[in-house]
CHARMM-style PDB file with segment names, atoms N, HN, CA, C and O in Angstrom:
ATOM      1  N   MET     1      -0.921  41.742  50.837  1.00  0.00      PROA
ATOM      2  CA  MET     1       0.234  41.517  50.020  1.00  0.00      PROA
ATOM      3  C   MET     1       1.471  41.792  50.865  1.00  0.00      PROA
ATOM      4  O   MET     1       1.712  42.903  51.338  1.00  0.00      PROA
ATOM      5  N   PRO     2       2.186  40.800  51.017  1.00  0.00      PROA
ATOM      6  CA  PRO     2       3.449  41.069  51.854  1.00  0.00      PROA
ATOM      7  C   PRO     2       4.425  41.840  51.116  1.00  0.00      PROA
ATOM      8  O   PRO     2       5.363  42.216  51.818  1.00  0.00      PROA
ATOM      9  N   GLN     3       4.476  42.197  49.855  1.00  0.00      PROA
ATOM     10  HN  GLN     3       3.714  41.891  49.284  1.00  0.00      PROA
ATOM     11  CA  GLN     3       5.599  43.020  49.146  1.00  0.00      PROA
ATOM     12  C   GLN     3       5.306  44.375  49.516  1.00  0.00      PROA
ATOM     13  O   GLN     3       6.189  45.215  49.343  1.00  0.00      PROA
ATOM     14  N   LEU     4       4.082  44.753  50.050  1.00  0.00      PROA
ATOM     15  HN  LEU     4       3.365  44.071  50.190  1.00  0.00      PROA
ATOM     16  CA  LEU     4       4.034  46.101  50.211  1.00  0.00      PROA
ATOM     17  C   LEU     4       4.387  46.529  51.790  1.00  0.00      PROA
ATOM     18  O   LEU     4       4.278  47.683  52.205  1.00  0.00      PROA
ATOM     19  N   ASN     5       4.780  45.519  52.507  1.00  0.00      PROA
ATOM     20  HN  ASN     5       4.869  44.581  52.170  1.00  0.00      PROA
ATOM     21  CA  ASN     5       5.087  45.708  54.127  1.00  0.00      PROA
ATOM     22  C   ASN     5       6.593  46.230  53.960  1.00  0.00      PROA
ATOM     23  O   ASN     5       7.498  45.559  53.465  1.00  0.00      PROA
ATOM     24  N   PRO     6       6.719  47.569  54.467  1.00  0.00      PROA
ATOM     25  CA  PRO     6       8.107  48.193  54.303  1.00  0.00      PROA
ATOM     26  C   PRO     6       9.019  47.771  55.273  1.00  0.00      PROA
ATOM     27  O   PRO     6      10.207  48.006  55.054  1.00  0.00      PROA
ATOM     28  N   THR     7       8.676  47.147  56.388  1.00  0.00      PROA
ATOM     29  HN  THR     7       7.711  46.955  56.566  1.00  0.00      PROA
ATOM     30  CA  THR     7       9.513  46.890  57.474  1.00  0.00      PROA
ATOM     31  C   THR     7      10.757  46.117  57.075  1.00  0.00      PROA
ATOM     32  O   THR     7      11.807  46.758  57.125  1.00  0.00      PROA
ATOM     33  N   PRO     8      10.832  44.633  56.622  1.00  0.00      PROA
ATOM     34  CA  PRO     8      12.011  44.196  56.311  1.00  0.00      PROA
ATOM     35  C   PRO     8      12.653  44.769  54.883  1.00  0.00      PROA
ATOM     36  O   PRO     8      13.864  44.604  54.731  1.00  0.00      PROA
ATOM     37  N   TRP     9      12.002  45.344  53.976  1.00  0.00      PROA
ATOM     38  HN  TRP     9      11.018  45.477  54.100  1.00  0.00      PROA
ATOM     39  CA  TRP     9      12.522  45.548  52.957  1.00  0.00      PROA
ATOM     40  C   TRP     9      13.390  47.113  53.098  1.00  0.00      PROA
ATOM     41  O   TRP     9      14.394  47.376  52.436  1.00  0.00      PROA
ATOM     42  N   LEU    10      12.856  47.898  53.945  1.00  0.00      PROA
ATOM     43  HN  LEU    10      12.041  47.685  54.483  1.00  0.00      PROA
ATOM     44  CA  LEU    10      13.601  49.187  54.360  1.00  0.00      PROA
ATOM     45  C   LEU    10      14.735  48.892  54.889  1.00  0.00      PROA
ATOM     46  O   LEU    10      15.739  49.493  54.507  1.00  0.00      PROA
ATOM     47  N   ALA    11      14.811  47.940  55.846  1.00  0.00      PROA
ATOM     48  HN  ALA    11      13.995  47.452  56.157  1.00  0.00      PROA
ATOM     49  CA  ALA    11      15.981  47.874  56.778  1.00  0.00      PROA
ATOM     50  C   ALA    11      16.956  47.083  55.762  1.00  0.00      PROA
ATOM     51  O   ALA    11      18.145  47.209  56.053  1.00  0.00      PROA
ATOM     52  N   ILE    12      16.694  46.328  54.679  1.00  0.00      PROA
ATOM     53  HN  ILE    12      15.728  46.226  54.442  1.00  0.00      PROA
ATOM     54  CA  ILE    12      17.396  45.589  53.759  1.00  0.00      PROA
ATOM     55  C   ILE    12      18.152  46.722  52.956  1.00  0.00      PROA
ATOM     56  O   ILE    12      19.368  46.722  52.764  1.00  0.00      PROA
ATOM     57  N   PHE    13      17.341  47.608  52.551  1.00  0.00      PROA
ATOM     58  HN  PHE    13      16.353  47.608  52.707  1.00  0.00      PROA
ATOM     59  CA  PHE    13      17.748  48.731  51.663  1.00  0.00      PROA
ATOM     60  C   PHE    13      18.687  49.743  52.351  1.00  0.00      PROA
ATOM     61  O   PHE    13      19.707  50.200  51.835  1.00  0.00      PROA
ATOM     62  N   VAL    14      18.244  50.018  53.513  1.00  0.00      PROA
ATOM     63  HN  VAL    14      17.416  49.647  53.933  1.00  0.00      PROA
ATOM     64  CA  VAL    14      19.258  50.943  54.458  1.00  0.00      PROA
ATOM     65  C   VAL    14      20.721  50.196  54.660  1.00  0.00      PROA
ATOM     66  O   VAL    14      21.779  50.817  54.570  1.00  0.00      PROA
ATOM     67  N   PHE    15      20.653  49.019  54.896  1.00  0.00      PROA
ATOM     68  HN  PHE    15      19.793  48.514  54.968  1.00  0.00      PROA
ATOM     69  CA  PHE    15      21.856  48.248  55.275  1.00  0.00      PROA
ATOM     70  C   PHE    15      22.812  48.184  54.093  1.00  0.00      PROA
ATOM     71  O   PHE    15      24.023  48.385  54.190  1.00  0.00      PROA
ATOM     72  N   SER    16      22.085  47.851  52.828  1.00  0.00      PROA
ATOM     73  HN  SER    16      21.102  47.688  52.749  1.00  0.00      PROA
ATOM     74  CA  SER    16      22.819  47.420  51.703  1.00  0.00      PROA
ATOM     75  C   SER    16      23.488  48.778  51.369  1.00  0.00      PROA
ATOM     76  O   SER    16      24.675  48.811  51.045  1.00  0.00      PROA
ATOM     77  N   TRP    17      22.697  49.949  51.452  1.00  0.00      PROA
ATOM     78  HN  TRP    17      21.733  49.922  51.716  1.00  0.00      PROA
ATOM     79  CA  TRP    17      23.442  51.282  51.295  1.00  0.00      PROA
ATOM     80  C   TRP    17      24.565  51.691  52.228  1.00  0.00      PROA
ATOM     81  O   TRP    17      25.555  52.362  51.938  1.00  0.00      PROA
ATOM     82  N   PHE    18      24.204  51.118  53.512  1.00  0.00      PROA
ATOM     83  HN  PHE    18      23.399  50.574  53.748  1.00  0.00      PROA
ATOM     84  CA  PHE    18      25.445  51.364  54.479  1.00  0.00      PROA
ATOM     85  C   PHE    18      26.704  50.816  54.055  1.00  0.00      PROA
ATOM     86  O   PHE    18      27.791  51.393  54.091  1.00  0.00      PROA
ATOM     87  N   VAL    19      26.421  49.441  53.576  1.00  0.00      PROA
ATOM     88  HN  VAL    19      25.539  48.972  53.547  1.00  0.00      PROA
ATOM     89  CA  VAL    19      27.672  48.670  53.089  1.00  0.00      PROA
ATOM     90  C   VAL    19      28.246  49.291  51.797  1.00  0.00      PROA
ATOM     91  O   VAL    19      29.468  49.387  51.687  1.00  0.00      PROA
ATOM     92  N   PHE    20      27.385  49.737  50.768  1.00  0.00      PROA
ATOM     93  HN  PHE    20      26.393  49.659  50.857  1.00  0.00      PROA
ATOM     94  CA  PHE    20      28.139  50.293  49.725  1.00  0.00      PROA
ATOM     95  C   PHE    20      28.758  51.536  49.987  1.00  0.00      PROA
ATOM     96  O   PHE    20      29.726  51.843  49.291  1.00  0.00      PROA
ATOM     97  N   LEU    21      28.347  52.340  50.914  1.00  0.00      PROA
ATOM     98  HN  LEU    21      27.561  52.091  51.479  1.00  0.00      PROA
ATOM     99  CA  LEU    21      28.871  53.674  51.088  1.00  0.00      PROA
ATOM    100  C   LEU    21      30.099  53.716  52.353  1.00  0.00      PROA
ATOM    101  O   LEU    21      30.772  54.718  52.594  1.00  0.00      PROA
ATOM    102  N   THR    22      30.191  52.677  52.930  1.00  0.00      PROA
ATOM    103  HN  THR    22      29.644  51.863  52.734  1.00  0.00      PROA
ATOM    104  CA  THR    22      31.330  52.676  54.146  1.00  0.00      PROA
ATOM    105  C   THR    22      32.325  51.417  53.628  1.00  0.00      PROA
ATOM    106  O   THR    22      33.521  51.533  53.896  1.00  0.00      PROA
ATOM    107  N   ILE    23      31.920  50.330  52.963  1.00  0.00      PROA
ATOM    108  HN  ILE    23      30.948  50.236  52.745  1.00  0.00      PROA
ATOM    109  CA  ILE    23      32.850  49.324  53.015  1.00  0.00      PROA
ATOM    110  C   ILE    23      33.388  49.349  51.591  1.00  0.00      PROA
ATOM    111  O   ILE    23      34.598  49.198  51.419  1.00  0.00      PROA
ATOM    112  N   VAL    24      32.616  49.520  50.623  1.00  0.00      PROA
ATOM    113  HN  VAL    24      31.634  49.643  50.763  1.00  0.00      PROA
ATOM    114  CA  VAL    24      33.113  49.457  49.304  1.00  0.00      PROA
ATOM    115  C   VAL    24      34.204  50.677  48.744  1.00  0.00      PROA
ATOM    116  O   VAL    24      35.288  50.408  48.227  1.00  0.00      PROA
ATOM    117  N   PRO    25      33.773  51.828  48.922  1.00  0.00      PROA
ATOM    118  CA  PRO    25      34.687  52.928  48.322  1.00  0.00      PROA
ATOM    119  C   PRO    25      36.092  52.841  48.935  1.00  0.00      PROA
ATOM    120  O   PRO    25      37.030  53.163  48.207  1.00  0.00      PROA
ATOM    121  N   PRO    26      36.318  52.483  50.062  1.00  0.00      PROA
ATOM    122  CA  PRO    26      37.810  52.417  50.487  1.00  0.00      PROA
ATOM    123  C   PRO    26      38.573  51.373  49.668  1.00  0.00      PROA
ATOM    124  O   PRO    26      39.650  51.582  49.110  1.00  0.00      PROA
ATOM    125  N   LYS    27      37.823  50.112  49.663  1.00  0.00      PROA
ATOM    126  HN  LYS    27      36.948  49.942  50.116  1.00  0.00      PROA
ATOM    127  CA  LYS    27      38.594  48.973  48.874  1.00  0.00      PROA
ATOM    128  C   LYS    27      38.586  49.667  47.212  1.00  0.00      PROA
ATOM    129  O   LYS    27      39.661  49.564  46.622  1.00  0.00      PROA
ATOM    130  N   VAL    28      37.770  50.156  46.674  1.00  0.00      PROA
ATOM    131  HN  VAL    28      36.896  50.239  47.153  1.00  0.00      PROA
ATOM    132  CA  VAL    28      37.923  50.611  45.405  1.00  0.00      PROA
ATOM    133  C   VAL    28      38.965  51.809  45.220  1.00  0.00      PROA
ATOM    134  O   VAL    28      39.596  51.917  44.168  1.00  0.00      PROA
ATOM    135  N   MET    29      39.106  52.621  46.181  1.00  0.00      PROA
ATOM    136  HN  MET    29      38.594  52.533  47.035  1.00  0.00      PROA
ATOM    137  CA  MET    29      40.000  53.718  46.033  1.00  0.00      PROA
ATOM    138  C   MET    29      41.531  53.082  46.466  1.00  0.00      PROA
ATOM    139  O   MET    29      42.599  53.640  46.212  1.00  0.00      PROA
ATOM    140  N   ALA    30      41.417  52.114  46.998  1.00  0.00      PROA
ATOM    141  HN  ALA    30      40.550  51.661  47.204  1.00  0.00      PROA
ATOM    142  CA  ALA    30      42.885  51.400  47.321  1.00  0.00      PROA
ATOM    143  C   ALA    30      43.428  50.760  46.186  1.00  0.00      PROA
ATOM    144  O   ALA    30      44.625  50.487  46.269  1.00  0.00      PROA
ATOM    145  N   HSD    31      42.760  50.412  45.006  1.00  0.00      PROA
ATOM    146  HN  HSD    31      41.787  50.634  44.938  1.00  0.00      PROA
ATOM    147  CA  HSD    31      43.293  49.660  43.941  1.00  0.00      PROA
ATOM    148  C   HSD    31      44.242  50.542  43.274  1.00  0.00      PROA
ATOM    149  O   HSD    31      43.966  51.712  43.010  1.00  0.00      PROA
ATOM    150  N   ARG    32      45.421  49.961  42.984  1.00  0.00      PROA
ATOM    151  HN  ARG    32      45.645  49.011  43.199  1.00  0.00      PROA
ATOM    152  CA  ARG    32      46.364  50.535  42.193  1.00  0.00      PROA
ATOM    153  C   ARG    32      46.663  49.921  40.931  1.00  0.00      PROA
ATOM    154  O   ARG    32      46.590  48.692  40.913  1.00  0.00      PROA
ATOM    155  N   PHE    33      47.031  50.595  39.722  1.00  0.00      PROA
ATOM    156  HN  PHE    33      47.090  51.593  39.736  1.00  0.00      PROA
ATOM    157  CA  PHE    33      47.218  49.847  38.691  1.00  0.00      PROA
ATOM    158  C   PHE    33      48.547  49.412  38.702  1.00  0.00      PROA
ATOM    159  O   PHE    33      49.282  50.137  39.372  1.00  0.00      PROA
ATOM    160  N   PRO    34      49.169  48.300  38.083  1.00  0.00      PROA
ATOM    161  CA  PRO    34      50.417  47.848  38.003  1.00  0.00      PROA
ATOM    162  C   PRO    34      51.374  48.682  37.353  1.00  0.00      PROA
ATOM    163  O   PRO    34      52.520  48.680  37.803  1.00  0.00      PROA
ATOM    164  N   ASN    35      51.072  49.451  36.292  1.00  0.00      PROA
ATOM    165  HN  ASN    35      50.141  49.452  35.927  1.00  0.00      PROA
ATOM    166  CA  ASN    35      51.708  50.253  35.469  1.00  0.00      PROA
ATOM    167  C   ASN    35      51.228  51.727  35.478  1.00  0.00      PROA
ATOM    168  O   ASN    35      50.339  52.139  34.733  1.00  0.00      PROA
ATOM    169  N   GLU    36      51.878  52.470  36.368  1.00  0.00      PROA
ATOM    170  HN  GLU    36      52.600  52.135  36.973  1.00  0.00      PROA
ATOM    171  CA  GLU    36      51.404  54.091  36.472  1.00  0.00      PROA
ATOM    172  C   GLU    36      51.772  54.528  35.296  1.00  0.00      PROA
ATOM    173  O   GLU    36      52.777  54.024  34.796  1.00  0.00      PROA
ATOM    174  N   PRO    37      51.143  55.429  34.675  1.00  0.00      PROA
ATOM    175  CA  PRO    37      51.326  56.043  33.422  1.00  0.00      PROA
ATOM    176  C   PRO    37      52.506  57.294  33.570  1.00  0.00      PROA
ATOM    177  O   PRO    37      52.527  58.050  34.542  1.00  0.00      PROA
ATOM    178  N   THR    38      53.394  57.364  32.529  1.00  0.00      PROA
ATOM    179  HN  THR    38      53.377  56.750  31.739  1.00  0.00      PROA
ATOM    180  CA  THR    38      54.446  58.187  32.874  1.00  0.00      PROA
ATOM    181  C   THR    38      54.115  59.584  31.998  1.00  0.00      PROA
ATOM    182  O   THR    38      53.381  59.603  31.010  1.00  0.00      PROA
ATOM    183  N   LEU    39      54.717  60.595  32.489  1.00  0.00      PROA
ATOM    184  HN  LEU    39      55.314  60.580  33.292  1.00  0.00      PROA
ATOM    185  CA  LEU    39      54.511  61.789  31.986  1.00  0.00      PROA
ATOM    186  C   LEU    39      55.205  61.850  30.603  1.00  0.00      PROA
ATOM    187  O   LEU    39      56.271  61.257  30.439  1.00  0.00      PROA
ATOM    188  N   LEU    40      54.605  62.575  29.578  1.00  0.00      PROA
ATOM    189  HN  LEU    40      53.739  63.056  29.712  1.00  0.00      PROA
ATOM    190  CA  LEU    40      54.915  62.742  28.369  1.00  0.00      PROA
ATOM    191  C   LEU    40      55.794  64.140  28.134  1.00  0.00      PROA
ATOM    192  O   LEU    40      55.313  65.134  28.677  1.00  0.00      PROA
ATOM    193  N   SER    41      56.739  64.281  27.561  1.00  0.00      PROA
ATOM    194  HN  SER    41      57.130  63.474  27.120  1.00  0.00      PROA
ATOM    195  CA  SER    41      57.483  65.745  27.230  1.00  0.00      PROA
ATOM    196  C   SER    41      56.672  66.671  26.688  1.00  0.00      PROA
ATOM    197  O   SER    41      55.757  66.322  25.942  1.00  0.00      PROA
ATOM    198  N   ALA    42      56.893  67.934  26.985  1.00  0.00      PROA
ATOM    199  HN  ALA    42      57.636  68.217  27.591  1.00  0.00      PROA
ATOM    200  CA  ALA    42      55.916  68.911  26.592  1.00  0.00      PROA
ATOM    201  C   ALA    42      56.277  69.235  25.137  1.00  0.00      PROA
ATOM    202  O   ALA    42      55.418  69.780  24.443  1.00  0.00      PROA
ATOM    203  N   GLU    43      57.499  68.940  24.611  1.00  0.00      PROA
ATOM    204  HN  GLU    43      58.196  68.497  25.174  1.00  0.00      PROA
ATOM    205  CA  GLU    43      57.699  69.371  23.103  1.00  0.00      PROA
ATOM    206  C   GLU    43      56.979  68.320  22.161  1.00  0.00      PROA
ATOM    207  O   GLU    43      56.836  67.135  22.461  1.00  0.00      PROA
ATOM    208  N   LYS    44      56.519  68.936  20.921  1.00  0.00      PROA
ATOM    209  HN  LYS    44      56.635  69.898  20.677  1.00  0.00      PROA
ATOM    210  CA  LYS    44      55.899  68.015  20.135  1.00  0.00      PROA
ATOM    211  C   LYS    44      56.787  67.396  19.225  1.00  0.00      PROA
ATOM    212  O   LYS    44      57.776  68.034  18.864  1.00  0.00      PROA
ATOM    213  N   PRO    45      56.566  66.110  18.745  1.00  0.00      PROA
ATOM    214  CA  PRO    45      57.579  65.489  17.971  1.00  0.00      PROA
ATOM    215  C   PRO    45      57.325  66.219  16.579  1.00  0.00      PROA
ATOM    216  O   PRO    45      56.303  66.784  16.190  1.00  0.00      PROA
ATOM    217  N   VAL    46      58.590  66.039  15.918  1.00  0.00      PROA
ATOM    218  HN  VAL    46      59.420  65.580  16.233  1.00  0.00      PROA
ATOM    219  CA  VAL    46      58.959  66.548  14.605  1.00  0.00      PROA
ATOM    220  C   VAL    46      58.136  65.456  13.569  1.00  0.00      PROA
ATOM    221  O   VAL    46      58.549  64.297  13.542  1.00  0.00      PROA
ATOM    222  N   THR    47      57.120  65.792  12.829  1.00  0.00      PROA
ATOM    223  HN  THR    47      56.785  66.734  12.851  1.00  0.00      PROA
ATOM    224  CA  THR    47      56.453  64.823  11.906  1.00  0.00      PROA
ATOM    225  C   THR    47      56.703  65.257  10.371  1.00  0.00      PROA
ATOM    226  O   THR    47      56.549  66.395   9.928  1.00  0.00      PROA
ATOM    227  N   GLU    48      57.075  64.240   9.730  1.00  0.00      PROA
ATOM    228  HN  GLU    48      57.200  63.316  10.090  1.00  0.00      PROA
ATOM    229  CA  GLU    48      57.229  64.511   8.160  1.00  0.00      PROA
ATOM    230  C   GLU    48      55.956  64.279   7.647  1.00  0.00      PROA
ATOM    231  O   GLU    48      55.164  63.475   8.138  1.00  0.00      PROA
ATOM    232  N   PRO    49      55.691  65.154   6.405  1.00  0.00      PROA
ATOM    233  CA  PRO    49      54.290  65.058   5.619  1.00  0.00      PROA
ATOM    234  C   PRO    49      54.460  63.584   5.000  1.00  0.00      PROA
ATOM    235  O   PRO    49      55.553  63.146   4.641  1.00  0.00      PROA
ATOM    236  N   TRP    50      53.354  62.928   4.925  1.00  0.00      PROA
ATOM    237  HN  TRP    50      52.466  63.283   5.217  1.00  0.00      PROA
ATOM    238  CA  TRP    50      53.170  61.778   4.131  1.00  0.00      PROA
ATOM    239  C   TRP    50      52.967  61.814   2.657  1.00  0.00      PROA
ATOM    240  O   TRP    50      51.886  62.159   2.178  1.00  0.00      PROA
ATOM    241  N   THR    51      53.984  61.465   1.930  1.00  0.00      PROA
ATOM    242  HN  THR    51      54.862  61.185   2.319  1.00  0.00      PROA
ATOM    243  CA  THR    51      53.821  61.594   0.493  1.00  0.00      PROA
ATOM    244  C   THR    51      52.872  60.595  -0.034  1.00  0.00      PROA
ATOM    245  O   THR    51      53.115  59.397   0.106  1.00  0.00      PROA
ATOM    246  N   TRP    52      51.752  61.029  -0.661  1.00  0.00      PROA
ATOM    247  HN  TRP    52      51.555  62.002  -0.775  1.00  0.00      PROA
ATOM    248  CA  TRP    52      50.767  60.091  -1.129  1.00  0.00      PROA
ATOM    249  C   TRP    52      51.358  59.622  -2.452  1.00  0.00      PROA
ATOM    250  O   TRP    52      51.897  60.434  -3.204  1.00  0.00      PROA
ATOM    251  N   PRO    53      51.272  58.377  -2.741  1.00  0.00      PROA
ATOM    252  CA  PRO    53      51.779  57.783  -4.060  1.00  0.00      PROA
ATOM    253  C   PRO    53      50.844  58.065  -5.301  1.00  0.00      PROA
ATOM    254  O   PRO    53      51.299  58.103  -6.444  1.00  0.00      PROA
ATOM    255  N   TRP    54      49.608  58.247  -5.030  1.00  0.00      PROA
ATOM    256  HN  TRP    54      49.238  58.216  -4.101  1.00  0.00      PROA
ATOM    257  CA  TRP    54      48.758  58.564  -6.150  1.00  0.00      PROA
ATOM    258  C   TRP    54      48.418  60.015  -6.435  1.00  0.00      PROA
ATOM    259  O   TRP    54      47.654  60.335  -7.346  1.00  0.00      PROA
ATOM    260  N   TYR    55      49.088  60.997  -5.518  1.00  0.00      PROA
ATOM    261  HN  TYR    55      49.708  60.738  -4.778  1.00  0.00      PROA
ATOM    262  CA  TYR    55      48.726  62.282  -5.860  1.00  0.00      PROA
ATOM    263  C   TYR    55      50.219  62.890  -6.211  1.00  0.00      PROA
ATOM    264  OT1 TYR    55      50.339  64.061  -6.574  1.00  0.00      PROA
TER     265      TYR     55
END
């Protein structure tokens, strides 16, 4: 059974993890959103109670 021969599959496994851990993370971390979120003010807005028409 050639599927159980670990020689080529181990090399493919190690190389793929090497790619995932060295090349992919810097590309993902370099991604920037076009609209950065703005900070909201600390004071809470004044809300009015809602008058229910059936109550």
